[in-house]
C-alpha positions as CSV (number, residue, x, y, z in Angstrom):
1,M,0.0,0.0,0.0
2,P,1.5,3.4,-1.0
3,D,2.4,5.8,1.8
4,S,-0.2,8.3,0.5
5,D,-3.0,5.7,1.0
6,I,-1.7,4.9,4.4
7,A,-1.8,8.6,5.3
8,E,-5.3,9.0,3.9
9,W,-6.6,6.0,5.9
10,S,-4.9,7.2,9.1
11,S,-6.6,10.6,8.7
12,R,-10.0,8.9,8.2
13,F,-9.6,6.8,11.3
14,S,-8.3,9.8,13.3
15,L,-11.6,11.6,12.6
16,L,-13.5,8.5,13.9
17,S,-11.5,8.3,17.0
18,D,-13.2,11.4,18.5
19,T,-16.4,10.6,20.3
20,T,-18.0,13.9,19.4
21,R,-17.2,13.8,15.7
22,L,-18.3,10.2,15.5
23,R,-21.6,10.9,17.3
24,L,-22.2,13.9,14.9
25,L,-21.4,11.7,11.8
26,V,-23.9,9.0,12.9
27,E,-26.6,11.6,13.6
28,M,-26.1,13.3,10.2
29,H,-26.0,10.1,8.4
30,A,-29.2,8.9,10.1
31,T,-31.0,12.3,9.7
32,P,-29.3,14.6,7.1
33,D,-29.8,18.4,6.8
34,Q,-29.8,19.3,10.4
35,T,-28.6,22.6,11.9
36,V,-25.9,23.0,14.5
37,T,-28.6,23.4,17.2
38,Q,-30.3,20.2,16.2
39,L,-27.1,18.2,16.0
40,A,-25.8,19.5,19.3
41,A,-29.1,18.6,21.0
42,A,-29.1,15.1,19.4
43,A,-25.5,14.5,20.4
44,Q,-26.1,16.1,23.9
45,I,-23.2,18.5,23.5
46,T,-22.9,22.3,23.4
47,E,-23.4,24.1,20.1
48,N,-19.8,25.3,20.4
49,A,-18.5,21.7,20.7
50,A,-20.7,20.7,17.7
51,S,-19.4,23.7,15.6
52,Q,-15.8,22.8,16.3
53,S,-16.3,19.2,15.4
54,L,-18.3,20.0,12.3
55,R,-15.5,22.3,11.1
56,A,-13.0,19.5,11.4
57,L,-15.3,17.1,9.5
58,R,-15.8,19.8,6.8
59,D,-12.1,20.5,6.5
60,Q,-11.5,16.8,5.9
61,G,-14.3,16.5,3.3
62,W,-16.6,14.3,5.3
63,V,-19.4,16.8,5.9
64,S,-21.1,19.4,3.6
65,A,-22.8,22.6,4.7
66,D,-25.7,24.1,2.8
67,K,-26.7,27.6,3.7
68,E,-30.3,28.8,3.2
69,G,-30.5,32.4,4.2
70,R,-29.2,32.5,7.8
71,T,-29.6,28.8,8.4
72,V,-26.9,26.3,7.7
73,R,-27.8,22.6,7.4
74,Y,-25.1,19.8,7.7
75,S,-25.0,16.4,6.0
76,V,-22.5,13.7,5.4
77,V,-21.0,13.9,1.9
78,H,-21.9,11.4,-0.7
79,D,-18.7,9.4,-0.4
80,A,-18.7,5.6,-0.9
81,I,-16.0,5.1,1.8
82,V,-17.6,7.2,4.4
83,H,-21.0,5.5,3.8
84,R,-19.4,2.1,3.9
85,I,-17.7,2.9,7.2
86,L,-21.0,4.1,8.7
87,H,-23.1,1.3,7.3
88,D,-20.9,-1.8,7.2
89,I,-18.6,-1.2,10.2
90,L,-20.8,0.9,12.5
91,G,-24.2,-0.4,11.4
92,V,-25.7,3.0,11.1
93,E,-29.1,3.2,9.3
94,H,-30.9,6.1,7.6
95,H,-34.1,7.4,9.2
96,H,-35.6,10.2,7.1
97,T,-34.6,13.6,5.6
98,H,-35.9,16.9,6.8
99,S,-37.9,19.1,4.4
100,H,-36.7,22.7,4.3
């Protein structure tokens, strides 16, 4: 395996090693298009903690942010590896999507 692949996998697993980030990923995967307030409540963390974790997930390309006026909604990106990790390894299911 090339060093670049090893570095990429290490980065992916590093993101999953943080309880808050993993909790937010699971929540966004199950119920996409949530706001920071909704995600913080679902994960039982502060909005500040949710914002910091979401920023790290966005910086690594795991999460997208869609702005509608003053509201920003977050979702897991459509990435085969991210979905496979969430589904196959963690057993996360989809619930429903929010209508905006």
